[in-house]
N, C-alpha and C positions, 0 to 999 in steps of 0.2 A: 503495500499499499504505500503511496505514495505520503510523504511528509506535510506537500500541503494539504491534504486534506483534513488533518485533525490535528498537527504540529503536536499530539499530546501523546497518552496512551496510546496503542489501539483497544478498540471495542473488545473485549474477552468476552467467550460465554459465559453469564453470570452464575454467580451461585452463592443465596438464594435463588430461588426461579427470578426471572426479571418480572414477565405479565405474573400476577397474581392472579393466576386460574380457577381456584377454586372459588374468589369472591362471583358471586351470582349464579352461581350453577347446581344452588339445591345441595340436594344428598348425594350426589357425584362423589365418589371418591377417590387420591391420587392416583389408587392403582386403574380404578375404571379407567380416570380421564387416560392415563399412560396408556393405554393400550386402548382408546379412540383415538389417540394421540397418532398412534404407531398404525394402527390401521388405514386412518387419513389418510396418511406422509405417502405410506406405501400406495395407495391409489393412486395420490394424487403425483407421485411419481413416476408410478408407473404406466399410468392413461394420459399422458401429456401429449405421449408423440403418438398416441389415436386421436387423442381432442383437436392432432394440429390439423389431421389429414380431414377433418368435420370442419374445420373452420379454412379452408381453403382462400376464401373469400373475404379474409382481412386483409387490414393495407397491411404493406411493406416496408418495414420497419426501416429497410436500408436507405429511404427516402431522407432519412433524418441527416443522412453525411453531409444533405446539402442543405439541411435545412437551415433557413433565415429567421426565428419568431420577428415579428412585428415589433420595430421601435419607434419610441417617443423623435420623432425631428425638433433640434433646438434652433431658437434663432438668437443672434449675439448682436451688439453693437459693435464697430471698429476696431477697439478697444478689448473684448471680448466680454461684456456685462452680459447676461442671459436679460432679453426682453421678450420670450414667448417661448411656450410647448406644445407643437402643433402633435395630435393625435387621434387615430379615429377612437373605437372603444377601446382599445389595451394603450396604458400609458407605462410604457415600456423602454429602460433603457439596457442592455446586455454590458456584464462584465463578467472577463474568466475568473475561475474558480480561485485562482490566487492572489483576485481581488476581494475576492472575499470575508471576514474574517473572521480565523477559527473559531471564535464565539459564538458566530452564528452556525456553521457548521457542525461543531458537536452538538446546538442545543436543537437545532432542526432532527437530526437524529437523533438525539435520544427520544425525543417525545414521538415522534413520526415510525423509525425505521433502524432501531441500534442495532440491528443485523444485517444493516445492510452490506455493511466488507466479508460478510460469511454467507450469506445467500446467493442463488443463483438465479435471483430472479424472483424468485416467488420464497416465503418461509412457512412452512408446513405447519406449526406449534402455532403463525396466527391463524394462518387459513383455518386449523380444525374448532380452534378456539369462536372464530367465526361461525363455523356452520351449524356448530353444538347448538350458540345463541338463535342463531335465525332458525334452528329449527325448533327450540323451544317454542320461540314467538309465532312462528307459520308464516315470517316473511323474515323481507332483509331488512335487519336492522344494524348490523354489524359489519366491517369490513372488511379487516385483516391484510390490508391492502398494503405491498413494500413500495418505496422512495419509487421504484424502476416501476410497478403496476398503476402507481397513481399518476407519472407520467405520461404512459400510453393511454391512461385512461382519460387525460386532458387533452392530448392530440391529437387521439383519433378516435376516440367512442363517446357517446352519449354522457350522461350525467345520471338517465334513469338507474335505479336500483335492479336491476335483477340476476338471477345465479347465472345466466350467457352470457353476460353482460362482465362478468365477476370468469369465467372461466375463458374468456375471448382476453380480458387482461392480464391471466395469467400462461396464456399461450404467447401473444405479443412482448410481455417482461420478458421470455424464457430467449423469445429470440433477439432483443433488443439486448440481453446481458451477450450474446453470441459473436455482438457485434464492436460494440461499445465498451471501451473499460468503465470502471466502475465512477471513477473522474470526470470522463467526460458524461455519463448519465444523470450524476448529481450536480453537474454546471447545467446541465440543459434542465433541469429540474429546480434550480435557484433562481433561473431566469423566465421559467414561465409559470411558477407558481404564482396564482392570484391571492394578493396581500388586504384588496379591498380600499373602499374607496376609489377603484377604476386603476390603481396600481397595482402592475405585471412587474414581478422580480423583483429580487432582491435590493439590487440599486435603486430604485425607484420607491419604491414602499423606505427605505431604510432615508430615502430625501426628505421624503412627508411627512412622515411622524416622528423624526430626530433631527432632519436639517444635516447630516450628514451622510456620508459613504461608508456603503455599506465596509467595507477593508478598515470604518472606524467604531464602527459597534462596538460596547462593552457588554461584558459578560449581565448584565442585567437588562439592559435595550435588545440583546439575542434574544435571552431568554422570553422576551415578551414580546417577540415578533414571531418569536416560533410557535409560542401557543398563541396565535392567531390561526395557523392556519386554516384548520378543520373549519371556523364557524369568524372568519375575519368584518366580517362589518358587525357580527353579534361581540366580539372579542375586544375589539378596534378602542385603543385609549381614547380617542377623539369621541366615542361611543359611548365608554361605560370604564372609567378607569381602574373602579374599586375590580370587575369583573376581568381587569385584562391583567393589574394584578394578582389575581388569584392563578391564573393562567399562567401568568410567571410564575409566579411560587411553585409550581408543576411539573414547569420545566426543569426549575433548577432541581427541584426532590430526584426525580427522576437522571440527568445527571450525576448528581452525586451519587444515587442507587446503581450505574453503573462505572463508575467510579474515574470520569469524567471530569470530575473537580471535588473540591475540599469541603468537608463541611462548611470552612473559616470562610471558601470564596463563595459557597451557600449565602452565609449570611451576610458577607459585605455585597453579595448584588443584591439582596432584598431589602440592603437599607441605602441602597445606593439611589438619590433623586433623578427620575425620570424628568428632563426637560424635554415637551411635547412642544413639534416645531408644528408650523400653521399649517393649513392642507394645502400643496400643493397641484394635488391633482388637477383640479380644474379653473386654476388658479387664471385671472384674463392677463392680459399684455401690458405690459408697460407703458410704452407707445402703439398705440391699435392700428393711429393711421399709417404706422410703416409697419407694422405687420401685415394688417391686412392690403399693404400695394408688395410685400416680399411674398404672399405667399401668390396671389397673381399672376407673380412673372413666377412665380416656381411652378406652380399649377400648369402654367401655357407651356413651360419647357421641360417638366418632369410628366406630367399628371398626378390629380390628386390624391391618389390613391397609393400612388408612390412618397408621395408627401409627405403623405397621415402615416405609414407606416415601416418609412423607409431607415427612420434613424437618422436621419441626416443631420449636419452641424454648419447654420448658416451663418456667413460672417456680411453682415450689413455694410454700406457704406455709410450707413449714420454713428454720426456721436452722440449719447441719449444727452448728455448734456450738454450739448447745441440743440437738437431736437427738444428740449424739455424751454428752454429759450425763448426759439419761435412760436413754441405755443402759448408760454406769458407773452409776450406782444402781440398776438394776434388778438388773447382773447383782452387784454388792455386797451387795444386799439375799436375793437366791438366795444365796450363797455365807452367808450368816448364818442365814436359815434353816437350810442343811442344818446349822449346825452346833447348831443348837437340836433338832437329831431329826427334822427338816420333810423327810422325804427327798423326792425326785423331785420336789420343785415346780415352779411355772412362775408365771410372773408379767407380767402384761401392764399396759399404761400407755397413757394417751392424756391427752394437756393438747388445752384448746382455748380461744380467746378469745373469751368471749362478746361484745364489739363488732363481731366481724367473721364468728365461727363459721370463721373458721381454723385448721385443723388446726396444732397450734406443734411438740407431740412425739406420736411413735405408737412404742413399742416392742412386739413380738410376738409376746416371746421371753425367756427367756433365753441363751441362745445359737440366733444367725442360723445357723454355720456346721452344729450338730448335727441343726438343724431348720429348716425352711421353712416350715412352718404359720402361719399369722399371726396368733394370740390374739384380738388387738385389733379385727379387723375377721372374721374366718373363722368364728370358737369364739364358736357364742350359748350360756351357760350362765344358769342362774338365779341373779338378781340379788338374792334375799332379800328382806330390811328394807329393803335402800335401793331397793325396787322403790317403795313407802308413801310416799314423797312426791307420784308422780303421784298416787296415787287422795283424798289430802288436797288436792291443788289443786283438782282436779276438783269435790271437795265446798265447796268454798272461792269458787269459781267460779259454782257452783249460785246463789248468795245463802243459802243456808239453813244452815250453817255459818262459824263464825269460830273463828280458834285456839283459843280459849276456850271453845268447844260441850262439853258435857259427851256424855262415851260410858261405857257402861257396860262392864266389865270381867272377864266369869263367866264358866262354862260355857255354850255355846252348839252347836245343830244344826243343819245346814239341809241339806235332800236334795241329795244330787248320784247323779245316775245311777240306780241301783237301791238305793242305801243313803244310808248320811247322811255327814256330812263335819262332821269336832266340831274348829275350829283350837282348837291351846295354844299357850300363850306360852312363850320360850326358858327353858327350868331351870323350867320348870313353875309353877303357880302361878296367882291372880287378885290383881287389887288392888282388885274392886269401880268404884266408879265414878271417872271421872276426865277431865281435861282433854284435848282434841283435842293440845296442846301437849305435854302430858306424855306422853301414852301415845307421843308421838311420840321424845321426849327418851328413857325407856327403853326404846324398843322393844318397848313390847306389839302382841303378833300379834290377842287377837281385834278391838279396838277398830277395827284397820285392814282387819277382815271384815267389821264392822259395818256401815262407814259406807261400804266398796264395793260393799255390797247395797244399801245406802236407797239410793245417787247412781244406781246405775246401772253397771254391769263395761262396757256396750257404750261407756257415756261417758267412762269412763277409757280406753278403747282409742282412741275418737276424742281424747281427748289427745294420746296419744301419736305417733299419725297427725300432726297436727297439728305436731308438734315433731319430725319427722324417724326416728322409728322406723318400719323396711322389715320386721324379721323378721316371723314368724309369730305371731299373739297370738290364745287365745281364751279367751271370757269364762267360764273355770272358775270354781268358788265362792274356790278358793284362790289366783287372780290378783292379789288385793291382799301377798300374802305374798311376790310374785314370783314366782309357779309357770307361769315363760317362760323360753324359753331368746334373751336377748339379747346383745349383743357388747359391751364397754367402750367402741365408740366413739360407738355409739348411746348409751349411760349420759352419757358427760362431754359427747356435743353437746346432751341433752335436762336435764341441770344447767344447761348453760351457759344456756339459755332463761331458766331462774329469775333466773341471774344478771344477765341482763340487764333481769330485770324483764319479760319477756315479750317482748320483741324479739326474729325468730329470720331467719336466714338459714339457707338449705342448708350445711350444715357440711361442706368440701371440704377437698384438700391441693393442688388448684390456683389459683394467684392467677390467671394469664395463662398463656394460647396463641394465638404467632405463625407464620404459615411461613417459610421460611427467607430472605425476602423484608423481611421485618416487617411484614405483614399482619395482624390481629389473625381469630384464629379464635374466640377463646373469651374473655371477659375477667369475671375473677369480684368484679370491686370492689365489694362488700357494698352491696345491696341492700334492708337488714331490713324486713322487717314488721312490727306490732305482730300477734303472733299467740295469746299470754295475755291475761287480767284484766290490770289490775296491781295494784290491788290484792292479788289471791289468791296472784298471782306472789309480790310483797312478803310475805306471810302466811306463804306455805309457808317464804322465807330466814330471816324473823324467829323462826319458830318451829326451823327447823336449825340457828340459832347457837345454839341453849340444845341441841342435840346435843353442840357440839364446847365448850360452856363448863362445861356440867356432866354430860352426858347420859354417853351409849357411844363417842361421839366424842373423849372428854378428849385420846388418845393424838393428837389431828390440831391441837391448838393452836399456833400460829407466831405470836403475838405481833400479829395483826394483827387484825381484823371477818372473818371465816370464815364457812360454812353445809355442813354436808352429812351425809350418813348415813352409817354401817356396815351392812352386810350380810351377813347368814352364815345358810346353806343346813341343813337338815336333815343331819345324818352330819356336819355340815362339810365338803363336798366342795367347795362354794365359798363362798371370805370375801373382801368389798368393804371400801372406802373410798373413796366417790365427793363429793367435797366442789368450795369454790369461792368465790373470790373475787370485786370486780365486774371485775376485767383476765385471770382466768383460771381454767375450769372443769376440774377433774382426776378419771379414775376410775384406780382403780388394784384387778387382781383376784387374787388367787392361789388356785390348782387344782392338778388333775392331768390330764394329758390322759389318761388311763384312768378317771378319773370318779371314782376311788376316796377314799376320808375322807382329809382330809389331818392327820386327830390328833384326840382327845380334848379339847376347849377351846381348838381353837382357833377363834377370833374374829375380828373383820373391825375389831375396837376395840381388838385386842391385836397383830394383827398386818398387816393393813393399812393401817391408820389412820398408824404411826409412816413407811411408807414414803412415804404422801405428803406427809406433815410435813415429810421428809426431800428430797423432792422439791422443796417448794414454796417450801421456806425460800430455796435455790438460785435458784430460777425467777425470785424473788422481789426476788432481792438489788436494789437501787438501783432498783424502783419503787418509787411513792409509795404510802402508805396513804390507801386511798379508802374511804369508809363506803357500809353498801345503803340506799337510801332507807327512810323509814320505812310502813307502812302505809296511817297517818293521814295521807297527801300524796294517798292516790286516792279516787275515789270509790268503795264498796261496792255489790257489784252487789247 
C-alpha cells in the first residue's frame, strides 16, 4: 500500500471485531452468526463468476480509464483574484490523492470501509450483515457497500435500493478492482462523492464548509466531513451543527477503534473549534457584468456544456479594483443626473486598452441588482455624431481627402426610397464651405452625409467590419450620422483602433484559459495586425484632438493629449462621448431603456463628456503622458 494513502499504520484486521454484528440481531448466537457468515461468504465468492455472465449488459468499467468527472469552471481577474465559479448541477474541483489530507482519507475509510485495502471489491462480512438485516425486515434496509461498490453505484447505477442492484454493484466492484489500483479507486471516490449543498468531491466541499483546501483539513474537520457522507444535507454543519458534531464523534471513535488515532488524538479533535466558512456553492459573482460577458465569450467559443462541466480556469483581462472604480463612477453620475432632473437614466461604460484590445472595464448599467440587462454589450443604440470618425477615416484612407479638404455645408437632398432625405445640422442653420477638420470639430451633419455618399457607404461598412463591428449595418443615406444600432463595446473597440494608429486585435474579456491540469485551451496573447492605414488613422486622431481642445468635446479635457467625439441623436434619446489616449479608449453612453428622450438640451458634450473625463482622470493616475504620432510621419495613401 502506498504511504500517500494513509500515511500512518496500515489498517489491520481488528480484534475484538470491528463491527458489532450482534447488535440488533436478536437472539442469534455468535456461533450461528459465524456459520451464516461463512456460508454466505462461500456463496458470494463462488457464485459471482456465474452472476457476471448474467450481467453481460452491465457497463464496462474500463471506460473509467479515460473518465473525467464534471468540474467547476473558475473565473479570475487579471491578477488571479477569483470572481466567480460556474457549474451545472455538480460543483466540483478534482484533486489528486496526494493533495488530500491523510486525516480525511483515514476518516472516510474508518467510517465507510475500514477493510478497503484488504478486500477485492466486496467485503463478505459486511454483505452478510446486510443480508441478515434485510431478511429480518423483509426489505432492503442496510447496504454493506464497500468504497468500490459505492463508486460504481454513483457512476453507473441507479440509487434505487434493490437486491438486483446490489448484485450488480458487487460484479462491477470486482471488475473495477481488477483494472485499477486501490489508490486510483479511492481518488475517484473522493472526487466523485456528494457532500451536500451542491458540493461534489472533497476539494469543493472542503472549501465550502471550512474555507480551506482538502490538503489542509485538520483531524476534527476531516472527521466531520466523513460523517456527512451517508446523509450530507441532514448531517451538514450548515443545517444542524449539533448532529454534525455527533457524527464527528462517531467517526473519531471508529478511527480509535481501528487503531488509526490515539485516545489523545480523539479528545483533542473533539475539543477543536470548528470554523465554518460561508456557503460558496451558489455564491454569485463579485463582478456580474464581467462574468456574464466572459461566459458569453466562452460559450461562443467552447459551448455552454463544456464551460459548465469542463473545469476551466479563466483569466480575464479585468483588474477587479479598476472595474469596481468604474462601477462607482457610473453609480455616482447616475445619481447626479437624477439630481439634474434627468430621471430614469441608464449609463454604460466600456474601456479598452488600444495596445492589446483587452477590455479593462465594462459597466452595463447603473444597478445590476435591479436590472441584469447589459447595455454595454447587449443594447444596440444609435451613436449619432460619434459615428462620423469612421466615415472620415474611410475618406482619408481613399487618398482623395485630408483633414483640410473643403466640403460644402448647406441644404442638400438625396433620393431615399420613395422620397427624399434632407440632412440638417443640430440646432439648424448652415455654415457654407468648411474643412473636414472644422466640420468634425463643431459636429456639422451635412458634410458627413456628403462625404459618406462620395466615398461609398459600403466602404464605410467595410471599415467597421475590419475593426470588429458585428451589429447589422445597412447602407442607408443617414448612416454617416449614426443611423445604426451599435454597442458601447463596439464603439470603444473601434476608437481603440484609431488610438493604436491602425493596429487591431479582436476585443476580448479573456486573456487565457486552461483546464484544471494547466493545459492551455485558449491563449489571447495579443497578436495585433495593421488593418487601418496609419496616415488616415493619425489624421482622424489629429482631427478628433480638435474636438476636445476647442470643439463640442471641451468638457472631456483631462490635462493630456486626448481625442474624442460627442454624439447626440435626434430627440436626445442617446448621448455619447467616445474618446481615447494612446493607452486607453473609453465609450460612455447615456439613455433610457424605453428609448424615450432624456430631455431637451441633453447632449453628449454636456452630459457624457464629463463622465468620460471623471473616469479617465482616475483611470490614468500614475500613467505617463503619451503623445499621438503626427500624420506627417506616415505616407499618405
